[in-house]
N, CA, C and O atoms as a Tinker XYZ file with bonds, in Angstrom:
   304  protein
     1  N     53.637000   82.780000  -37.304000    73     2
     2  CA    54.367000   81.644000  -36.804000    64     1     3
     3  C     55.084000   80.970000  -37.964000    63     2     4     5
     4  O     54.533000   80.777000  -39.048000    81     3
     5  N     56.321000   80.627000  -37.693000    73     3     6
     6  CA    57.128000   80.021000  -38.741000    64     5     7
     7  C     56.916000   78.512000  -38.747000    63     6     8     9
     8  O     56.840000   77.874000  -37.696000    81     7
     9  N     56.821000   77.959000  -39.949000    73     7    10
    10  CA    56.688000   76.511000  -40.104000    64     9    11
    11  C     58.029000   75.970000  -40.594000    63    10    12    13
    12  O     58.557000   76.404000  -41.618000    81    11
    13  N     58.553000   75.031000  -39.856000    73    11    14
    14  CA    59.849000   74.439000  -40.198000    64    13    15
    15  C     59.650000   73.174000  -41.019000    63    14    16    17
    16  O     58.732000   72.391000  -40.774000    81    15
    17  N     60.524000   72.992000  -41.995000    73    15    18
    18  CA    60.443000   71.816000  -42.862000    64    17    19
    19  C     61.523000   70.781000  -42.549000    63    18    20    21
    20  O     61.487000   69.660000  -43.057000    81    19
    21  N     62.478000   71.167000  -41.711000    73    19    22
    22  CA    63.537000   70.217000  -41.370000    64    21    23
    23  C     64.131000   70.588000  -40.015000    63    22    24    25
    24  O     63.944000   71.695000  -39.509000    81    23
    25  N     64.854000   69.627000  -39.446000    73    23    26
    26  CA    65.526000   69.863000  -38.181000    64    25    27
    27  C     66.682000   70.854000  -38.354000    63    26    28    29
    28  O     67.048000   71.563000  -37.418000    81    27
    29  N     67.241000   70.892000  -39.547000    73    27    30
    30  CA    68.319000   71.827000  -39.830000    64    29    31
    31  C     67.838000   73.268000  -39.698000    63    30    32    33
    32  O     68.556000   74.122000  -39.178000    81    31
    33  N     66.637000   73.534000  -40.164000    73    31    34
    34  CA    66.065000   74.880000  -40.046000    64    33    35
    35  C     65.857000   75.246000  -38.575000    63    34    36    37
    36  O     66.126000   76.372000  -38.157000    81    35
    37  N     65.382000   74.294000  -37.819000    73    35    38
    38  CA    65.165000   74.521000  -36.389000    64    37    39
    39  C     66.504000   74.796000  -35.711000    63    38    40    41
    40  O     66.637000   75.753000  -34.948000    81    39
    41  N     67.500000   73.948000  -35.996000    73    39    42
    42  CA    68.828000   74.144000  -35.414000    64    41    43
    43  C     69.411000   75.494000  -35.801000    63    42    44    45
    44  O     70.008000   76.175000  -34.968000    81    43
    45  N     69.245000   75.879000  -37.036000    73    43    46
    46  CA    69.763000   77.162000  -37.517000    64    45    47
    47  C     69.156000   78.316000  -36.718000    63    46    48    49
    48  O     69.873000   79.197000  -36.242000    81    47
    49  N     67.836000   78.303000  -36.576000    73    47    50
    50  CA    67.170000   79.372000  -35.828000    64    49    51
    51  C     67.545000   79.342000  -34.341000    63    50    52    53
    52  O     67.672000   80.388000  -33.705000    81    51
    53  N     67.718000   78.143000  -33.800000    73    51    54
    54  CA    68.124000   78.041000  -32.395000    64    53    55
    55  C     69.523000   78.620000  -32.184000    63    54    56    57
    56  O     69.783000   79.273000  -31.174000    81    55
    57  N     70.415000   78.380000  -33.133000    73    55    58
    58  CA    71.759000   78.953000  -33.042000    64    57    59
    59  C     71.696000   80.477000  -33.088000    63    58    60    61
    60  O     72.386000   81.157000  -32.328000    81    59
    61  N     70.873000   81.001000  -33.974000    73    59    62
    62  CA    70.719000   82.452000  -34.075000    64    61    63
    63  C     70.168000   83.022000  -32.766000    63    62    64    65
    64  O     70.662000   84.035000  -32.271000    81    63
    65  N     69.158000   82.376000  -32.215000    73    63    66
    66  CA    68.572000   82.844000  -30.958000    64    65    67
    67  C     69.584000   82.776000  -29.816000    63    66    68    69
    68  O     69.625000   83.662000  -28.962000    81    67
    69  N     70.390000   81.732000  -29.805000    73    67    70
    70  CA    71.407000   81.605000  -28.763000    64    69    71
    71  C     72.435000   82.730000  -28.880000    63    70    72    73
    72  O     72.835000   83.311000  -27.871000    81    71
    73  N     72.862000   83.038000  -30.098000    73    71    74
    74  CA    73.808000   84.131000  -30.293000    64    73    75
    75  C     73.198000   85.476000  -29.916000    63    74    76    77
    76  O     73.869000   86.316000  -29.317000    81    75
    77  N     71.932000   85.682000  -30.262000    73    75    78
    78  CA    71.259000   86.926000  -29.886000    64    77    79
    79  C     71.174000   87.059000  -28.364000    63    78    80    81
    80  O     71.327000   88.150000  -27.816000    81    79
    81  N     70.928000   85.941000  -27.695000    73    79    82
    82  CA    70.853000   85.966000  -26.241000    64    81    83
    83  C     72.224000   86.312000  -25.645000    63    82    84    85
    84  O     72.302000   87.074000  -24.681000    81    83
    85  N     73.298000   85.760000  -26.208000    73    83    86
    86  CA    74.642000   86.077000  -25.719000    64    85    87
    87  C     74.971000   87.554000  -25.939000    63    86    88    89
    88  O     75.569000   88.196000  -25.077000    81    87
    89  N     74.580000   88.083000  -27.087000    73    87    90
    90  CA    74.800000   89.507000  -27.367000    64    89    91
    91  C     74.045000   90.358000  -26.362000    63    90    92    93
    92  O     74.597000   91.316000  -25.821000    81    91
    93  N     72.795000   90.021000  -26.108000    73    91    94
    94  CA    71.986000   90.786000  -25.147000    64    93    95
    95  C     72.571000   90.723000  -23.739000    63    94    96    97
    96  O     72.538000   91.714000  -23.010000    81    95
    97  N     73.108000   89.563000  -23.351000    73    95    98
    98  CA    73.746000   89.452000  -22.032000    64    97    99
    99  C     74.959000   90.371000  -21.951000    63    98   100   101
   100  O     75.160000   91.044000  -20.940000    81    99
   101  N     75.766000   90.403000  -23.004000    73    99   102
   102  CA    76.940000   91.272000  -23.010000    64   101   103
   103  C     76.536000   92.741000  -22.948000    63   102   104   105
   104  O     77.162000   93.534000  -22.245000    81   103
   105  N     75.486000   93.100000  -23.687000    73   103   106
   106  CA    74.994000   94.484000  -23.643000    64   105   107
   107  C     74.541000   94.846000  -22.232000    63   106   108   109
   108  O     74.806000   95.950000  -21.755000    81   107
   109  N     73.862000   93.922000  -21.570000    73   107   110
   110  CA    73.402000   94.177000  -20.204000    64   109   111
   111  C     74.589000   94.347000  -19.264000    63   110   112   113
   112  O     74.565000   95.221000  -18.397000    81   111
   113  N     75.631000   93.521000  -19.420000    73   111   114
   114  CA    76.817000   93.650000  -18.577000    64   113   115
   115  C     77.466000   95.020000  -18.763000    63   114   116   117
   116  O     77.881000   95.661000  -17.797000    81   115
   117  N     77.545000   95.456000  -20.017000    73   115   118
   118  CA    78.133000   96.772000  -20.304000    64   117   119
   119  C     77.293000   97.874000  -19.676000    63   118   120   121
   120  O     77.829000   98.804000  -19.073000    81   119
   121  N     75.973000   97.768000  -19.817000    73   119   122
   122  CA    75.079000   98.782000  -19.242000    64   121   123
   123  C     75.207000   98.835000  -17.717000    63   122   124   125
   124  O     75.203000   99.918000  -17.132000    81   123
   125  N     75.319000   97.679000  -17.080000    73   123   126
   126  CA    75.469000   97.644000  -15.621000    64   125   127
   127  C     76.774000   98.322000  -15.215000    63   126   128   129
   128  O     76.801000   99.083000  -14.247000    81   127
   129  N     77.852000   98.054000  -15.944000    73   127   130
   130  CA    79.134000   98.689000  -15.634000    64   129   131
   131  C     79.054000  100.205000  -15.814000    63   130   132   133
   132  O     79.593000  100.957000  -15.002000    81   131
   133  N     78.383000  100.652000  -16.874000    73   131   134
   134  CA    78.236000  102.092000  -17.099000    64   133   135
   135  C     77.429000  102.741000  -15.977000    63   134   136   137
   136  O     77.748000  103.845000  -15.535000    81   135
   137  N     76.388000  102.056000  -15.522000    73   135   138
   138  CA    75.573000  102.589000  -14.426000    64   137   139
   139  C     76.399000  102.662000  -13.148000    63   138   140   141
   140  O     76.315000  103.640000  -12.405000    81   139
   141  N     77.200000  101.624000  -12.890000    73   139   142
   142  CA    78.063000  101.647000  -11.703000    64   141   143
   143  C     79.028000  102.826000  -11.761000    63   142   144   145
   144  O     79.255000  103.503000  -10.758000    81   143
   145  N     79.596000  103.068000  -12.947000    73   143   146
   146  CA    80.521000  104.192000  -13.092000    64   145   147
   147  C     79.803000  105.524000  -12.894000    63   146   148   149
   148  O     80.336000  106.435000  -12.260000    81   147
   149  N     78.585000  105.632000  -13.442000    73   147   150
   150  CA    77.836000  106.882000  -13.314000    64   149   151
   151  C     77.480000  107.192000  -11.864000    63   150   152   153
   152  O     77.388000  108.362000  -11.493000    81   151
   153  N     77.282000  106.179000  -11.050000    73   151   154
   154  CA    76.884000  106.394000   -9.665000    64   153   155
   155  C     78.031000  106.201000   -8.676000    63   154   156   157
   156  O     77.806000  106.091000   -7.471000    81   155
   157  N     79.246000  106.160000   -9.181000    73   155   158
   158  CA    80.389000  106.058000   -8.276000    64   157   159
   159  C     80.555000  107.391000   -7.550000    63   158   160   161
   160  O     80.196000  108.438000   -8.090000    81   159
   161  N     81.091000  107.362000   -6.343000    73   159   162
   162  CA    81.259000  108.614000   -5.582000    64   161   163
   163  C     82.077000  109.664000   -6.333000    63   162   164   165
   164  O     81.750000  110.850000   -6.296000    81   163
   165  N     83.122000  109.238000   -7.004000    73   163   166
   166  CA    83.961000  110.195000   -7.744000    64   165   167
   167  C     83.160000  110.861000   -8.852000    63   166   168   169
   168  O     83.254000  112.071000   -9.057000    81   167
   169  N     82.371000  110.062000   -9.566000    73   167   170
   170  CA    81.575000  110.602000  -10.656000    64   169   171
   171  C     80.520000  111.577000  -10.145000    63   170   172   173
   172  O     80.284000  112.622000  -10.752000    81   171
   173  N     79.897000  111.233000   -9.039000    73   171   174
   174  CA    78.867000  112.105000   -8.464000    64   173   175
   175  C     79.490000  113.419000   -7.997000    63   174   176   177
   176  O     78.948000  114.495000   -8.249000    81   175
   177  N     80.630000  113.325000   -7.316000    73   175   178
   178  CA    81.289000  114.531000   -6.818000    64   177   179
   179  C     81.743000  115.419000   -7.975000    63   178   180   181
   180  O     81.574000  116.637000   -7.936000    81   179
   181  N     82.318000  114.800000   -9.001000    73   179   182
   182  CA    82.764000  115.619000  -10.139000    64   181   183
   183  C     81.572000  116.232000  -10.871000    63   182   184   185
   184  O     81.678000  117.345000  -11.386000    81   183
   185  N     80.459000  115.539000  -10.927000    73   183   186
   186  CA    79.251000  116.098000  -11.538000    64   185   187
   187  C     78.728000  117.288000  -10.757000    63   186   188   189
   188  O     78.318000  118.291000  -11.341000    81   187
   189  N     78.742000  117.179000   -9.445000    73   187   190
   190  CA    78.298000  118.292000   -8.598000    64   189   191
   191  C     79.229000  119.480000   -8.757000    63   190   192   193
   192  O     78.782000  120.618000   -8.903000    81   191
   193  N     80.544000  119.203000   -8.727000    73   191   194
   194  CA    81.519000  120.293000   -8.871000    64   193   195
   195  C     81.367000  120.978000  -10.223000    63   194   196   197
   196  O     81.436000  122.203000  -10.315000    81   195
   197  N     81.163000  120.194000  -11.260000    73   195   198
   198  CA    80.979000  120.757000  -12.602000    64   197   199
   199  C     79.723000  121.618000  -12.661000    63   198   200   201
   200  O     79.729000  122.696000  -13.256000    81   199
   201  N     78.663000  121.146000  -12.052000    73   199   202
   202  CA    77.412000  121.904000  -12.042000    64   201   203
   203  C     77.575000  123.223000  -11.294000    63   202   204   205
   204  O     77.083000  124.259000  -11.743000    81   203
   205  N     78.263000  123.187000  -10.159000    73   203   206
   206  CA    78.496000  124.411000   -9.388000    64   205   207
   207  C     79.336000  125.395000  -10.196000    63   206   208   209
   208  O     79.052000  126.592000  -10.216000    81   207
   209  N     80.372000  124.886000  -10.861000    73   207   210
   210  CA    81.243000  125.755000  -11.662000    64   209   211
   211  C     80.464000  126.398000  -12.810000    63   210   212   213
   212  O     80.635000  127.585000  -13.091000    81   211
   213  N     79.610000  125.616000  -13.472000    73   211   214
   214  CA    78.801000  126.166000  -14.570000    64   213   215
   215  C     77.858000  127.249000  -14.062000    63   214   216   217
   216  O     77.724000  128.308000  -14.677000    81   215
   217  N     77.209000  126.978000  -12.943000    73   215   218
   218  CA    76.277000  127.968000  -12.391000    64   217   219
   219  C     77.002000  129.232000  -11.965000    63   218   220   221
   220  O     76.490000  130.335000  -12.154000    81   219
   221  N     78.186000  129.082000  -11.393000    73   219   222
   222  CA    78.964000  130.251000  -10.978000    64   221   223
   223  C     79.372000  131.069000  -12.199000    63   222   224   225
   224  O     79.324000  132.298000  -12.171000    81   223
   225  N     79.769000  130.397000  -13.254000    73   223   226
   226  CA    80.160000  131.083000  -14.480000    64   225   227
   227  C     78.978000  131.852000  -15.076000    63   226   228   229
   228  O     79.114000  133.014000  -15.459000    81   227
   229  N     77.834000  131.202000  -15.149000    73   227   230
   230  CA    76.637000  131.853000  -15.694000    64   229   231
   231  C     76.232000  133.028000  -14.815000    63   230   232   233
   232  O     75.896000  134.095000  -15.327000    81   231
   233  N     76.260000  132.847000  -13.513000    73   231   234
   234  CA    75.893000  133.920000  -12.592000    64   233   235
   235  C     76.824000  135.111000  -12.751000    63   234   236   237
   236  O     76.372000  136.256000  -12.760000    81   235
   237  N     78.117000  134.852000  -12.877000    73   235   238
   238  CA    79.081000  135.933000  -13.048000    64   237   239
   239  C     78.849000  136.652000  -14.381000    63   238   240   241
   240  O     78.897000  137.881000  -14.442000    81   239
   241  N     78.599000  135.889000  -15.441000    73   239   242
   242  CA    78.355000  136.484000  -16.757000    64   241   243
   243  C     77.085000  137.325000  -16.742000    63   242   244   245
   244  O     77.067000  138.434000  -17.275000    81   243
   245  N     76.039000  136.811000  -16.143000    73   243   246
   246  CA    74.773000  137.551000  -16.081000    64   245   247
   247  C     74.930000  138.807000  -15.243000    63   246   248   249
   248  O     74.422000  139.868000  -15.606000    81   247
   249  N     75.630000  138.690000  -14.128000    73   247   250
   250  CA    75.791000  139.886000  -13.286000    64   249   251
   251  C     76.644000  140.935000  -13.993000    63   250   252   253
   252  O     76.420000  142.131000  -13.808000    81   251
   253  N     77.619000  140.511000  -14.801000    73   251   254
   254  CA    78.408000  141.481000  -15.563000    64   253   255
   255  C     77.531000  142.166000  -16.600000    63   254   256   257
   256  O     77.585000  143.385000  -16.763000    81   255
   257  N     76.730000  141.384000  -17.292000    73   255   258
   258  CA    75.854000  141.955000  -18.320000    64   257   259
   259  C     74.849000  142.906000  -17.686000    63   258   260   261
   260  O     74.679000  144.035000  -18.147000    81   259
   261  N     74.193000  142.456000  -16.642000    73   259   262
   262  CA    73.192000  143.297000  -15.994000    64   261   263
   263  C     73.841000  144.462000  -15.263000    63   262   264   265
   264  O     73.278000  145.556000  -15.213000    81   263
   265  N     74.999000  144.240000  -14.706000    73   263   266
   266  CA    75.695000  145.300000  -13.978000    64   265   267
   267  C     76.153000  146.408000  -14.894000    63   266   268   269
   268  O     76.160000  147.571000  -14.490000    81   267
   269  N     76.534000  146.086000  -16.112000    73   267   270
   270  CA    77.021000  147.116000  -17.029000    64   269   271
   271  C     75.889000  147.823000  -17.753000    63   270   272   273
   272  O     76.059000  148.957000  -18.200000    81   271
   273  N     74.736000  147.178000  -17.876000    73   271   274
   274  CA    73.647000  147.815000  -18.603000    64   273   275
   275  C     72.680000  148.550000  -17.682000    63   274   276   277
   276  O     71.896000  149.377000  -18.149000    81   275
   277  N     72.721000  148.266000  -16.387000    73   275   278
   278  CA    71.828000  148.907000  -15.421000    64   277   279
   279  C     72.622000  149.933000  -14.615000    63   278   280   281
   280  O     73.767000  149.674000  -14.246000    81   279
   281  N     72.042000  151.066000  -14.345000    73   279   282
   282  CA    72.729000  151.992000  -13.431000    64   281   283
   283  C     72.679000  151.411000  -12.027000    63   282   284   285
   284  O     71.690000  150.792000  -11.636000    81   283
   285  N     73.735000  151.610000  -11.285000    73   283   286
   286  CA    73.800000  151.070000   -9.943000    64   285   287
   287  C     73.100000  152.045000   -8.989000    63   286   288   289
   288  O     73.663000  153.080000   -8.630000    81   287
   289  N     71.885000  151.714000   -8.586000    73   287   290
   290  CA    71.063000  152.589000   -7.767000    64   289   291
   291  C     71.452000  152.491000   -6.299000    63   290   292   293
   292  O     71.231000  153.438000   -5.545000    81   291
   293  N     72.008000  151.403000   -5.889000    73   291   294
   294  CA    72.302000  151.183000   -4.492000    64   293   295
   295  C     73.610000  151.816000   -4.046000    63   294   296   297
   296  O     73.926000  151.770000   -2.857000    81   295
   297  N     74.377000  152.400000   -4.946000    73   295   298
   298  CA    75.649000  153.030000   -4.569000    64   297   299
   299  C     75.392000  154.278000   -3.734000    63   298   300   301
   300  O     74.449000  155.026000   -3.990000    81   299
   301  N     76.231000  154.491000   -2.746000    73   299   302
   302  CA    76.074000  155.668000   -1.894000    64   301   303
   303  C     77.110000  156.681000   -2.210000    63   302   304
   304  O     77.140000  157.746000   -1.593000    81   303
């Protein structure tokens, strides 16, 4: 616990705490806006589309690799 020797010291620390509180409020506002953007319909849809495209690319690459290294037994 801090011991204050004057009102000036108390005022100084109170000003610092007030500024820290304002900074924290601004950070929270920014975080809320980022969360809103992350959960917007456009963002969700583009995330899903991106995920599908990545999976399709990986699936195609894997099937090419496996298809070229394995003999095709199912061919008639």
